[in-house]
C-alpha positions as a Markdown table, in Angstrom:
| # | Residue | x | y | z |
|---|---|---|---|---|
| 1 | Unk | -66.9 | 21.3 | -60.2 |
| 2 | Unk | -64.6 | 22.6 | -62.9 |
| 3 | Unk | -64.1 | 26.4 | -62.9 |
| 4 | Unk | -63.0 | 27.9 | -66.2 |
| 5 | Unk | -60.2 | 30.2 | -67.0 |
| 6 | Unk | -60.3 | 33.7 | -65.4 |
| 7 | Unk | -60.7 | 36.6 | -67.8 |
| 8 | Unk | -57.5 | 37.4 | -69.7 |
| 9 | Unk | -55.8 | 34.4 | -68.4 |
| 10 | Unk | -55.9 | 32.1 | -71.5 |
| 11 | Unk | -52.3 | 33.0 | -72.5 |
| 12 | Unk | -50.6 | 34.4 | -69.4 |
| 13 | Unk | -46.9 | 35.2 | -69.2 |
| 14 | Unk | -45.3 | 34.9 | -65.7 |
| 15 | Unk | -42.1 | 36.9 | -64.9 |
| 16 | Unk | -40.4 | 34.8 | -62.3 |
| 17 | Unk | -42.4 | 31.7 | -63.1 |
| 18 | Unk | -40.1 | 29.5 | -61.0 |
| 19 | Unk | -40.9 | 31.1 | -57.7 |
| 20 | Unk | -43.0 | 29.3 | -55.1 |
| 21 | Unk | -46.1 | 31.4 | -55.4 |
| 22 | Unk | -45.9 | 32.1 | -59.1 |
| 23 | Unk | -45.3 | 28.5 | -60.2 |
| 24 | Unk | -48.3 | 27.3 | -58.3 |
| 25 | Unk | -50.7 | 29.7 | -60.1 |
| 26 | Unk | -49.0 | 28.8 | -63.4 |
| 27 | Unk | -49.6 | 25.1 | -62.8 |
| 28 | Unk | -53.3 | 25.5 | -61.9 |
| 29 | Unk | -53.8 | 27.7 | -65.0 |
| 30 | Unk | -52.1 | 25.1 | -67.2 |
| 31 | Unk | -54.3 | 22.4 | -65.7 |
| 32 | Unk | -57.3 | 24.5 | -66.5 |
| 33 | Unk | -56.3 | 24.6 | -70.2 |
| 34 | Unk | -54.4 | 27.9 | -70.4 |
| 35 | Unk | -51.3 | 28.3 | -72.7 |
| 36 | Unk | -48.8 | 29.3 | -70.0 |
| 37 | Unk | -45.5 | 30.9 | -70.6 |
| 38 | Unk | -42.9 | 32.7 | -68.5 |
| 39 | Unk | -39.3 | 33.3 | -67.6 |
| 40 | Unk | -37.0 | 32.8 | -64.6 |
| 41 | Unk | -33.5 | 33.7 | -63.7 |
| 42 | Unk | -32.2 | 30.2 | -63.7 |
| 43 | Unk | -33.0 | 26.6 | -64.5 |
| 44 | Unk | -34.6 | 24.6 | -61.8 |
| 45 | Unk | -36.6 | 21.4 | -61.1 |
| 46 | Unk | -39.7 | 23.6 | -60.8 |
| 47 | Unk | -39.1 | 25.0 | -64.3 |
| 48 | Unk | -38.8 | 21.4 | -65.6 |
| 49 | Unk | -42.0 | 20.4 | -63.8 |
| 50 | Unk | -43.9 | 23.3 | -65.4 |
| 51 | Unk | -42.5 | 22.3 | -68.9 |
| 52 | Unk | -43.9 | 18.8 | -68.3 |
| 53 | Unk | -47.3 | 20.3 | -67.8 |
| 54 | Unk | -47.0 | 22.1 | -71.2 |
| 55 | Unk | -45.7 | 25.5 | -70.1 |
| 56 | Unk | -43.1 | 27.4 | -72.0 |
| 57 | Unk | -40.3 | 28.5 | -69.7 |
| 58 | Unk | -37.5 | 30.8 | -70.8 |
| 59 | Unk | -34.3 | 31.3 | -68.8 |
| 60 | Unk | -33.2 | 34.8 | -68.3 |
| 61 | Unk | -35.3 | 38.0 | -68.7 |
| 62 | Unk | -35.6 | 39.4 | -72.2 |
| 63 | Unk | -38.4 | 41.4 | -73.9 |
| 64 | Unk | -38.2 | 38.9 | -76.8 |
| 65 | Unk | -39.6 | 36.2 | -74.4 |
| 66 | Unk | -42.9 | 38.0 | -74.2 |
| 67 | Unk | -45.1 | 36.4 | -76.9 |
| 68 | Unk | -47.0 | 38.7 | -79.2 |
| 69 | Unk | -50.3 | 37.1 | -78.3 |
| 70 | Unk | -49.8 | 37.2 | -74.5 |
| 71 | Unk | -53.1 | 37.9 | -72.8 |
| 72 | Unk | -51.6 | 39.2 | -69.5 |
| 73 | Unk | -48.3 | 39.5 | -67.7 |
| 74 | Unk | -48.3 | 38.2 | -64.1 |
| 75 | Unk | -45.8 | 39.7 | -61.7 |
| 76 | Unk | -45.0 | 39.5 | -58.0 |
| 77 | Unk | -43.8 | 42.3 | -55.7 |
| 78 | Unk | -40.2 | 41.0 | -56.2 |
| 79 | Unk | -40.2 | 42.0 | -59.9 |
| 80 | Unk | -38.5 | 45.4 | -60.4 |
| 81 | Unk | -40.0 | 48.1 | -62.6 |
| 82 | Unk | -37.0 | 48.0 | -65.0 |
| 83 | Unk | -37.5 | 44.3 | -65.8 |
| 84 | Unk | -37.3 | 44.2 | -69.7 |
| 85 | Unk | -40.4 | 41.9 | -70.0 |
| 86 | Unk | -42.5 | 44.2 | -67.8 |
| 87 | Unk | -41.3 | 47.2 | -69.7 |
| 88 | Unk | -42.3 | 45.5 | -73.0 |
| 89 | Unk | -45.7 | 44.6 | -71.6 |
| 90 | Unk | -46.4 | 48.2 | -70.7 |
| 91 | Unk | -45.2 | 49.5 | -74.0 |
| 92 | Unk | -47.5 | 47.0 | -75.9 |
| 93 | Unk | -50.5 | 47.6 | -73.6 |
| 94 | Unk | -50.6 | 44.0 | -72.3 |
| 95 | Unk | -52.5 | 43.9 | -69.0 |
| 96 | Unk | -50.2 | 43.6 | -65.9 |
| 97 | Unk | -51.7 | 41.4 | -63.2 |
| 98 | Unk | -50.3 | 41.0 | -59.7 |
| 99 | Unk | -49.8 | 37.5 | -58.5 |
| 100 | Unk | -52.4 | 37.9 | -55.7 |
| 101 | Unk | -55.1 | 39.1 | -58.2 |
| 102 | Unk | -54.4 | 36.1 | -60.4 |
| 103 | Unk | -54.7 | 33.7 | -57.4 |
| 104 | Unk | -57.9 | 35.5 | -56.2 |
| 105 | Unk | -59.4 | 34.9 | -59.6 |
| 106 | Unk | -58.7 | 31.2 | -59.4 |
| 107 | Unk | -60.9 | 31.0 | -56.3 |
| 108 | Unk | -64.0 | 32.4 | -57.9 |
| 109 | Unk | -67.0 | 30.1 | -57.4 |
| 110 | Unk | -65.2 | 27.9 | -54.9 |
| 111 | Unk | -65.1 | 27.7 | -51.1 |
| 112 | Unk | -61.7 | 29.3 | -50.2 |
| 113 | Unk | -59.7 | 28.7 | -47.0 |
| 114 | Unk | -56.9 | 31.4 | -46.7 |
| 115 | Unk | -54.1 | 30.6 | -44.3 |
| 116 | Unk | -52.3 | 33.7 | -43.0 |
| 117 | Unk | -49.8 | 34.5 | -40.2 |
| 118 | Unk | -46.2 | 35.5 | -39.8 |
| 119 | Unk | -45.1 | 31.8 | -39.5 |
| 120 | Unk | -46.5 | 28.4 | -40.3 |
| 121 | Unk | -48.5 | 29.3 | -43.4 |
| 122 | Unk | -46.9 | 26.7 | -45.7 |
| 123 | Unk | -47.1 | 23.9 | -43.2 |
| 124 | Unk | -50.8 | 24.6 | -42.3 |
| 125 | Unk | -51.9 | 25.0 | -45.9 |
| 126 | Unk | -50.1 | 21.7 | -46.7 |
| 127 | Unk | -51.7 | 19.9 | -43.8 |
| 128 | Unk | -55.2 | 21.0 | -45.1 |
| 129 | Unk | -54.3 | 20.1 | -48.7 |
| 130 | Unk | -53.1 | 16.6 | -47.8 |
| 131 | Unk | -55.9 | 15.8 | -45.3 |
| 132 | Unk | -58.7 | 17.1 | -47.5 |
| 133 | Unk | -57.2 | 15.1 | -50.4 |
| 134 | Unk | -57.0 | 12.0 | -48.2 |
| 135 | Unk | -60.8 | 12.4 | -47.5 |
| 136 | Unk | -61.5 | 12.3 | -51.3 |
| 137 | Unk | -62.6 | 15.9 | -51.4 |
| 138 | Unk | -60.0 | 16.7 | -54.2 |
| 139 | Unk | -59.4 | 20.4 | -53.2 |
| 140 | Unk | -57.5 | 22.9 | -55.3 |
| 141 | Unk | -54.6 | 24.4 | -53.5 |
| 142 | Unk | -51.7 | 26.8 | -53.8 |
| 143 | Unk | -48.9 | 26.5 | -51.3 |
| 144 | Unk | -45.6 | 28.3 | -50.8 |
| 145 | Unk | -43.6 | 25.1 | -50.8 |
| 146 | Unk | -43.5 | 21.6 | -52.5 |
| 147 | Unk | -45.1 | 18.7 | -50.7 |
| 148 | Unk | -43.1 | 15.8 | -52.1 |
| 149 | Unk | -41.7 | 16.8 | -55.5 |
| 150 | Unk | -41.0 | 19.9 | -57.6 |
| 151 | Unk | -44.3 | 21.3 | -58.9 |
| 152 | Unk | -46.4 | 19.7 | -56.1 |
| 153 | Unk | -47.1 | 23.1 | -54.6 |
| 154 | Unk | -50.4 | 23.5 | -56.4 |
| 155 | Unk | -53.2 | 21.4 | -57.8 |
| 156 | Unk | -56.4 | 22.1 | -59.7 |
| 157 | Unk | -59.0 | 19.8 | -58.1 |
| 158 | Unk | -62.5 | 18.8 | -59.0 |
| 159 | Unk | -63.8 | 19.6 | -55.5 |
| 160 | Unk | -65.4 | 22.8 | -54.2 |
| 161 | Unk | -62.7 | 23.8 | -51.7 |
| 162 | Unk | -59.6 | 25.9 | -52.5 |
| 163 | Unk | -56.9 | 26.1 | -49.9 |
| 164 | Unk | -54.4 | 29.0 | -50.4 |
| 165 | Unk | -51.4 | 30.4 | -48.5 |
| 166 | Unk | -52.2 | 34.1 | -47.9 |
| 167 | Unk | -49.1 | 36.2 | -48.0 |
| 168 | Unk | -49.1 | 39.3 | -45.7 |
| 169 | Unk | -45.6 | 40.4 | -46.7 |
| 170 | Unk | -46.8 | 42.9 | -49.4 |
| 171 | Unk | -50.4 | 43.2 | -48.2 |
| 172 | Unk | -51.5 | 41.0 | -51.1 |
| 173 | Unk | -53.7 | 38.9 | -48.9 |
| 174 | Unk | -56.1 | 41.8 | -48.9 |
| 175 | Unk | -57.2 | 40.5 | -52.4 |
| 176 | Unk | -58.9 | 37.3 | -51.1 |
| 177 | Unk | -62.5 | 36.8 | -49.9 |
| 178 | Unk | -62.3 | 33.5 | -48.0 |
| 179 | Unk | -65.1 | 31.5 | -46.5 |
| 180 | Unk | -62.6 | 30.5 | -43.7 |
| 181 | Unk | -59.6 | 32.5 | -42.8 |
| 182 | Unk | -56.8 | 31.2 | -40.5 |
| 183 | Unk | -54.5 | 33.6 | -38.6 |
| 184 | Unk | -51.7 | 31.6 | -36.9 |
| 185 | Unk | -49.8 | 34.5 | -35.4 |
| 186 | Unk | -49.2 | 38.2 | -35.8 |
| 187 | Unk | -45.6 | 39.5 | -35.4 |
| 188 | Unk | -43.5 | 42.3 | -36.9 |
| 189 | Unk | -41.7 | 41.2 | -40.0 |
| 190 | Unk | -41.2 | 42.3 | -43.6 |
| 191 | Unk | -39.6 | 45.6 | -42.4 |
| 192 | Unk | -39.3 | 47.0 | -45.9 |
| 193 | Unk | -43.2 | 47.1 | -46.1 |
| 194 | Unk | -44.2 | 47.5 | -42.4 |
| 195 | Unk | -42.8 | 50.2 | -40.1 |
| 196 | Unk | -44.6 | 49.2 | -36.9 |
| 197 | Unk | -46.9 | 46.7 | -35.2 |
| 198 | Unk | -49.8 | 49.1 | -35.7 |
| 199 | Unk | -49.3 | 48.8 | -39.5 |
| 200 | Unk | -49.2 | 45.0 | -39.1 |
| 201 | Unk | -52.4 | 45.0 | -37.1 |
| 202 | Unk | -54.1 | 47.3 | -39.6 |
| 203 | Unk | -53.1 | 44.9 | -42.4 |
| 204 | Unk | -54.4 | 41.8 | -40.6 |
| 205 | Unk | -57.7 | 43.7 | -39.7 |
| 206 | Unk | -58.2 | 44.4 | -43.4 |
| 207 | Unk | -57.6 | 40.7 | -44.2 |
| 208 | Unk | -60.1 | 39.5 | -41.6 |
| 209 | Unk | -62.6 | 42.0 | -42.9 |
| 210 | Unk | -62.5 | 40.3 | -46.3 |
| 211 | Unk | -64.0 | 37.1 | -44.9 |
| 212 | Unk | -67.4 | 36.6 | -46.6 |
| 213 | Unk | -70.5 | 37.3 | -44.5 |
| 214 | Unk | -71.2 | 34.4 | -42.3 |
| 215 | Unk | -67.7 | 33.1 | -42.7 |
| 216 | Unk | -65.3 | 32.0 | -40.0 |
| 217 | Unk | -62.0 | 33.2 | -38.6 |
| 218 | Unk | -59.8 | 30.6 | -37.0 |
| 219 | Unk | -57.2 | 32.3 | -34.8 |
| 220 | Unk | -54.6 | 31.4 | -32.2 |
| 221 | Unk | -55.6 | 31.9 | -28.6 |
| 222 | Unk | -52.0 | 31.7 | -27.2 |
| 223 | Unk | -49.9 | 34.1 | -29.3 |
| 224 | Unk | -50.0 | 37.7 | -28.1 |
| 225 | Unk | -50.3 | 39.3 | -31.5 |
| 226 | Unk | -53.2 | 37.1 | -32.5 |
| 227 | Unk | -54.9 | 37.8 | -29.1 |
| 228 | Unk | -54.6 | 41.5 | -29.7 |
| 229 | Unk | -56.0 | 41.1 | -33.3 |
| 230 | Unk | -58.9 | 39.2 | -31.8 |
| 231 | Unk | -59.6 | 42.1 | -29.4 |
| 232 | Unk | -59.4 | 44.6 | -32.3 |
| 233 | Unk | -61.9 | 42.8 | -34.5 |
| 234 | Unk | -64.4 | 41.6 | -31.9 |
| 235 | Unk | -67.1 | 44.0 | -33.1 |
| 236 | Unk | -66.7 | 42.9 | -36.8 |
| 237 | Unk | -70.2 | 41.9 | -37.8 |
| 238 | Unk | -71.0 | 38.7 | -39.7 |
| 239 | Unk | -67.8 | 37.0 | -38.6 |
| 240 | Unk | -67.7 | 33.8 | -36.5 |
| 241 | Unk | -64.4 | 33.7 | -34.5 |
| 242 | Unk | -63.0 | 30.3 | -33.4 |
| 243 | Unk | -60.0 | 30.3 | -31.2 |
| 244 | Unk | -57.6 | 27.4 | -30.8 |
| 245 | Unk | -54.6 | 26.7 | -28.6 |
| 246 | Unk | -53.6 | 25.7 | -25.1 |
| 247 | Unk | -55.4 | 28.5 | -23.4 |
| 248 | Unk | -58.3 | 27.4 | -21.2 |
| 249 | Unk | -60.5 | 29.9 | -23.0 |
| 250 | Unk | -59.8 | 28.4 | -26.5 |
| 251 | Unk | -62.8 | 27.1 | -28.4 |
| 252 | Unk | -60.6 | 24.2 | -29.7 |
| 253 | Unk | -58.3 | 23.5 | -26.8 |
| 254 | Unk | -55.1 | 21.7 | -27.1 |
| 255 | Unk | -55.2 | 19.3 | -24.1 |
| 256 | Unk | -51.9 | 17.6 | -24.6 |
| 257 | Unk | -48.9 | 17.4 | -27.0 |
| 258 | Unk | -46.8 | 14.2 | -26.5 |
| 259 | Unk | -43.5 | 13.9 | -28.4 |
| 260 | Unk | -43.0 | 10.6 | -30.2 |
| 261 | Unk | -39.6 | 10.9 | -31.7 |
| 262 | Unk | -39.9 | 12.8 | -35.0 |
| 263 | Unk | -43.7 | 13.0 | -34.6 |
| 264 | Unk | -46.2 | 14.1 | -31.9 |
| 265 | Unk | -49.5 | 12.8 | -30.5 |
| 266 | Unk | -52.0 | 15.6 | -30.1 |
| 267 | Unk | -55.1 | 15.6 | -28.0 |
| 268 | Unk | -57.7 | 18.4 | -28.3 |
| 269 | Unk | -60.9 | 19.2 | -26.6 |
| 270 | Unk | -63.6 | 20.0 | -29.2 |
| 271 | Unk | -67.3 | 20.4 | -28.4 |
| 272 | Unk | -66.8 | 18.8 | -25.0 |
| 273 | Unk | -65.1 | 15.7 | -26.4 |
| 274 | Unk | -61.4 | 14.6 | -26.4 |
| 275 | Unk | -59.9 | 13.8 | -29.8 |
| 276 | Unk | -56.4 | 12.3 | -30.3 |
| 277 | Unk | -54.5 | 12.2 | -33.5 |
| 278 | Unk | -50.9 | 12.0 | -34.8 |
| 279 | Unk | -48.8 | 14.7 | -36.4 |
| 280 | Unk | -45.9 | 13.2 | -38.3 |
| 281 | Unk | -43.5 | 16.1 | -37.7 |
| 282 | Unk | -41.9 | 17.0 | -34.4 |
| 283 | Unk | -42.5 | 20.1 | -32.3 |
| 284 | Unk | -45.3 | 21.9 | -30.5 |
| 285 | Unk | -45.6 | 24.6 | -33.1 |
| 286 | Unk | -46.4 | 22.0 | -35.8 |
| 287 | Unk | -49.0 | 20.5 | -33.5 |
| 288 | Unk | -50.6 | 24.0 | -33.2 |
| 289 | Unk | -50.6 | 24.2 | -37.0 |
| 290 | Unk | -52.4 | 20.9 | -37.2 |
| 291 | Unk | -55.1 | 22.0 | -34.8 |
| 292 | Unk | -55.6 | 25.2 | -36.8 |
| 293 | Unk | -56.2 | 23.1 | -39.9 |
| 294 | Unk | -58.6 | 20.9 | -37.9 |
| 295 | Unk | -60.6 | 23.9 | -36.8 |
| 296 | Unk | -60.8 | 25.3 | -40.3 |
| 297 | Unk | -62.0 | 22.0 | -41.8 |
| 298 | Unk | -64.6 | 21.7 | -39.1 |
| 299 | Unk | -65.8 | 25.3 | -39.9 |
| 300 | Unk | -66.4 | 24.0 | -43.5 |
| 301 | Unk | -68.6 | 21.2 | -42.1 |
| 302 | Unk | -66.1 | 18.3 | -42.3 |
| 303 | Unk | -66.5 | 15.9 | -39.3 |
| 304 | Unk | -63.7 | 16.4 | -36.8 |
| 305 | Unk | -62.9 | 12.7 | -36.3 |
| 306 | Unk | -62.5 | 12.2 | -40.1 |
| 307 | Unk | -60.3 | 15.2 | -40.5 |
| 308 | Unk | -58.2 | 14.3 | -37.4 |
| 309 | Unk | -57.5 | 10.8 | -38.9 |
| 310 | Unk | -56.7 | 12.4 | -42.3 |
| 311 | Unk | -54.2 | 14.8 | -40.7 |
| 312 | Unk | -52.1 | 11.8 | -39.8 |
| 313 | Unk | -51.4 | 11.4 | -43.6 |
| 314 | Unk | -49.4 | 14.6 | -43.6 |
| 315 | Unk | -45.7 | 13.7 | -43.6 |
| 316 | Unk | -44.1 | 17.2 | -44.1 |
| 317 | Unk | -43.3 | 19.7 | -46.8 |
| 318 | Unk | -39.9 | 20.4 | -48.3 |
| 319 | Unk | -37.7 | 22.7 | -46.2 |
| 320 | Unk | -39.8 | 22.3 | -43.1 |
| 321 | Unk | -37.6 | 20.1 | -40.9 |
| 322 | Unk | -37.1 | 17.9 | -44.0 |
| 323 | Unk | -34.6 | 15.0 | -43.5 |
| 324 | Unk | -32.2 | 15.2 | -46.4 |
| 325 | Unk | -30.3 | 12.1 | -45.5 |
| 326 | Unk | -27.6 | 10.5 | -43.3 |
| 327 | Unk | -23.9 | 10.0 | -43.8 |
| 328 | Unk | -21.1 | 8.9 | -41.5 |
| 329 | Unk | -23.7 | 8.7 | -38.7 |
| 330 | Unk | -24.7 | 12.3 | -39.2 |
| 331 | Unk | -28.3 | 13.3 | -40.1 |
| 332 | Unk | -28.8 | 16.4 | -42.2 |
| 333 | Unk | -32.1 | 18.3 | -41.9 |
| 334 | Unk | -33.3 | 21.3 | -43.9 |
| 335 | Unk | -35.2 | 24.1 | -42.2 |
| 336 | Unk | -36.8 | 27.2 | -43.9 |
| 337 | Unk | -36.7 | 29.1 | -40.6 |
| 338 | Unk | -35.5 | 32.7 | -41.1 |
| 339 | Unk | -37.3 | 34.7 | -38.4 |
| 340 | Unk | -36.2 | 34.3 | -34.8 |
| 341 | Unk | -39.5 | 32.9 | -33.7 |
| 342 | Unk | -39.2 | 30.2 | -36.4 |
| 343 | Unk | -35.6 | 29.5 | -35.6 |
| 344 | Unk | -36.4 | 29.0 | -31.9 |
| 345 | Unk | -39.4 | 26.8 | -32.7 |
| 346 | Unk | -37.4 | 24.5 | -35.1 |
| 347 | Unk | -34.4 | 24.3 | -32.8 |
| 348 | Unk | -36.6 | 23.5 | -29.8 |
| 349 | Unk | -38.4 | 20.8 | -31.9 |
| 350 | Unk | -35.2 | 19.2 | -33.0 |
| 351 | Unk | -33.7 | 19.4 | -29.5 |
| 352 | Unk | -36.8 | 17.6 | -28.1 |
| 353 | Unk | -36.4 | 14.9 | -30.8 |
| 354 | Unk | -32.7 | 14.6 | -30.7 |
| 355 | Unk | -32.1 | 13.4 | -27.2 |
| 356 | Unk | -28.4 | 13.7 | -26.3 |
| 357 | Unk | -27.3 | 14.3 | -29.9 |
| 358 | Unk | -25.4 | 17.5 | -30.7 |
| 359 | Unk | -27.2 | 20.0 | -33.0 |
| 360 | Unk | -25.1 | 21.9 | -35.6 |
| 361 | Unk | -26.6 | 24.7 | -37.6 |
| 362 | Unk | -25.6 | 26.3 | -40.9 |
| 363 | Unk | -27.5 | 29.6 | -40.9 |
| 364 | Unk | -28.0 | 31.9 | -43.8 |
| 365 | Unk | -29.7 | 35.2 | -42.9 |
| 366 | Unk | -32.4 | 36.3 | -45.3 |
| 367 | Unk | -32.8 | 40.0 | -46.3 |
| 368 | Unk | -30.8 | 43.0 | -45.1 |
| 369 | Unk | -33.9 | 44.7 | -43.7 |
| 370 | Unk | -34.8 | 41.6 | -41.6 |
| 371 | Unk | -31.2 | 41.3 | -40.3 |
| 372 | Unk | -31.1 | 45.0 | -39.4 |
| 373 | Unk | -34.3 | 44.7 | -37.3 |
| 374 | Unk | -34.0 | 41.1 | -35.9 |
| 375 | Unk | -30.3 | 40.2 | -36.2 |
| 376 | Unk | -29.8 | 40.2 | -32.4 |
| 377 | Unk | -32.7 | 37.9 | -31.8 |
| 378 | Unk | -31.4 | 35.6 | -34.6 |
| 379 | Unk | -28.1 | 35.4 | -32.9 |
| 380 | Unk | -29.7 | 34.6 | -29.5 |
| 381 | Unk | -31.7 | 31.8 | -31.2 |
| 382 | Unk | -28.5 | 30.2 | -32.4 |
| 383 | Unk | -27.5 | 29.7 | -28.7 |
| 384 | Unk | -29.9 | 26.8 | -28.7 |
| 385 | Unk | -27.5 | 24.9 | -31.0 |
| 386 | Unk | -24.3 | 23.3 | -30.0 |
| 387 | Unk | -22.4 | 25.0 | -32.8 |
| 388 | Unk | -23.3 | 27.2 | -35.8 |
| 389 | Unk | -21.8 | 28.3 | -39.1 |
| 390 | Unk | -23.2 | 31.7 | -40.2 |
| 391 | Unk | -23.1 | 32.7 | -43.8 |
| 392 | Unk | -23.4 | 36.1 | -45.4 |
| 393 | Unk | -26.8 | 37.6 | -45.9 |
| 394 | Unk | -28.9 | 36.3 | -48.7 |
| 395 | Unk | -30.2 | 39.5 | -50.4 |
| 396 | Unk | -33.1 | 38.1 | -52.4 |
| 397 | Unk | -34.9 | 41.2 | -53.8 |
| 398 | Unk | -33.1 | 43.8 | -51.6 |
| 399 | Unk | -30.1 | 46.0 | -52.1 |
| 400 | Unk | -27.4 | 46.1 | -49.3 |
| 401 | Unk | -27.9 | 48.3 | -46.3 |
| 402 | Unk | -24.6 | 50.0 | -45.3 |
| 403 | Unk | -23.2 | 48.5 | -42.1 |
| 404 | Unk | -25.7 | 45.6 | -42.0 |
| 405 | Unk | -23.8 | 42.3 | -42.3 |
| 406 | Unk | -23.9 | 38.8 | -40.6 |
| 407 | Unk | -21.5 | 40.2 | -38.0 |
| 408 | Unk | -24.6 | 41.6 | -36.2 |
| 409 | Unk | -25.9 | 38.1 | -35.7 |
| 410 | Unk | -22.5 | 36.6 | -34.9 |
| 411 | Unk | -21.8 | 39.2 | -32.2 |
| 412 | Unk | -25.2 | 38.6 | -30.6 |
| 413 | Unk | -24.8 | 34.8 | -30.7 |
| 414 | Unk | -21.4 | 35.0 | -29.0 |
| 415 | Unk | -22.8 | 37.4 | -26.4 |
| 416 | Unk | -25.4 | 34.7 | -25.7 |
| 417 | Unk | -22.7 | 32.1 | -25.2 |
| 418 | Unk | -23.1 | 30.4 | -28.6 |
| 419 | Unk | -20.2 | 28.7 | -30.5 |
| 420 | Unk | -20.3 | 30.4 | -33.9 |
| 421 | Unk | -18.0 | 30.2 | -36.9 |
| 422 | Unk | -18.4 | 32.9 | -39.6 |
| 423 | Unk | -18.0 | 31.7 | -43.2 |
| 424 | Unk | -18.2 | 34.0 | -46.2 |
| 425 | Unk | -17.6 | 31.3 | -48.8 |
| 426 | Unk | -20.7 | 29.1 | -49.1 |
| 427 | Unk | -18.7 | 26.5 | -51.1 |
| 428 | Unk | -16.4 | 26.0 | -48.1 |
| 429 | Unk | -19.3 | 25.0 | -45.7 |
| 430 | Unk | -19.2 | 21.2 | -46.5 |
| 431 | Unk | -15.6 | 21.0 | -45.5 |
| 432 | Unk | -16.2 | 23.1 | -42.4 |
| 433 | Unk | -19.1 | 20.9 | -41.3 |
| 434 | Unk | -17.1 | 17.7 | -42.0 |
| 435 | Unk | -14.5 | 19.0 | -39.6 |
| 436 | Unk | -17.0 | 19.8 | -36.9 |
| 437 | Unk | -19.5 | 16.9 | -37.1 |
| 438 | Unk | -19.1 | 13.5 | -35.5 |
| 439 | Unk | -21.4 | 10.4 | -35.5 |
| 440 | Unk | -24.7 | 11.0 | -33.8 |
| 441 | Unk | -24.8 | 14.7 | -34.6 |
| 442 | Unk | -27.7 | 16.5 | -36.4 |
| 443 | Unk | -26.9 | 19.2 | -38.9 |
| 444 | Unk | -29.6 | 21.8 | -39.8 |
| 445 | Unk | -29.2 | 23.9 | -42.9 |
| 446 | Unk | -31.4 | 26.9 | -42.0 |
| 447 | Unk | -32.7 | 29.9 | -43.9 |
| 448 | Unk | -35.0 | 31.0 | -46.7 |
| 449 | Unk | -32.3 | 31.5 | -49.3 |
| 450 | Unk | -30.1 | 29.0 | -51.2 |
| 451 | Unk | -28.6 | 27.5 | -48.1 |
| 452 | Unk | -30.9 | 24.6 | -48.9 |
| 453 | Unk | -28.5 | 23.6 | -51.7 |
| 454 | Unk | -25.8 | 22.7 | -49.1 |
| 455 | Unk | -27.6 | 19.7 | -47.6 |
| 456 | Unk | -26.7 | 17.2 | -50.4 |
| 457 | Unk | -23.2 | 18.6 | -50.6 |
| 458 | Unk | -22.6 | 18.2 | -46.9 |
| 459 | Unk | -23.9 | 14.6 | -47.1 |
| 460 | Unk | -21.5 | 13.9 | -50.0 |
| 461 | Unk | -18.6 | 15.4 | -48.1 |
| 462 | Unk | -19.4 | 13.4 | -44.9 |
| 463 | Unk | -19.7 | 10.2 | -47.0 |
| 464 | Unk | -16.3 | 10.8 | -48.6 |
| 465 | Unk | -14.8 | 11.2 | -45.2 |
| 466 | Unk | -16.3 | 7.9 | -44.0 |
| 467 | Unk | -15.0 | 6.1 | -47.1 |
| 468 | Unk | -11.4 | 7.0 | -46.4 |
């Protein structure tokens, strides 16, 4: 099956083409034969990967970058209205397409699986992509993170299945009409766009209502927000609901999760039979993600035992407890966790795998609005570590909020008994960690911003120490 190019997408221009979501769509369009161009704020491995696939990538934002024959301009919610390329597109009458509409158009004629939830979307989407590929089904997929190399966040496959990460942050997941939808959890986040849990529930209700008639919703049976959403949509006609989790009432019940170092053995009860498989990343929450992927695949008609075996092929995705290396007897691991629930889950997973090793965290808060609402809980999560270095807030698309700084997190962490070191200079962190770490320790770089850049630098600094 080879879908063609969506309307007006033969010569698209992406503003922010290096972003995780944007680059995936650009890659698929390039693979389908489109002449792809775009711009990004800085050079990156992703930009290079797109160029290797024939895309034109400009660095910096300038109206001159928009080609005269551009068929459409693709934007995300992060692009500001005064962006010069966006302004030029409007002046010239070039159609402006939101990223979610572009992604939705790529799914036309295929069997989409849309993975939603406050946490775990990238991991679960990746698990599905890897396992379906291992079964020879050659799915198309668009993921919010790289599997094993820059540019591996998306693929145009010849199969009939399209697996997509469905982003709730700006309500863009309302654009999709999946055959199977997954809801991993429902929590309050993205405070710039959602003022209350009721707004969150309304948004997820809209998403589940987009499932095609006769389609399936796979939803967590253990997480309170997901349970409430299930209650709210129980009268939705034409929707099959499959619950998964450790609850005795779950349709796909997690019977046991057994830690095996940096992996887990998972046993589920499905259709009255026990099924055991391996998940090659540690932690109960990753086991739950794998079971959600299993349930979704079964909903598409894939034999459970085949899919369970294929899920063992998944070895992780960048930034999701990714081992960056070891130096001077210290392992450095990268974590994308930036919400308190994610922080707790990753720290508990590492604690379970680390034995008696000390855990040191370099945490970079992400967004002023999130810190304002959840900073206390972030600080409390850091109490699970043996020591933490807390950086300044990574602003991403936001302007500062008066009075909201990392001190909110630091104060909460200390109140919870955590050992915390504030550090305003990111460049100083490798030296700080080198002074704290000793052989046998685990260091986590944690956050959704550019804290990930520190992993290799910490390893270099530790290695230099050991050479002296």
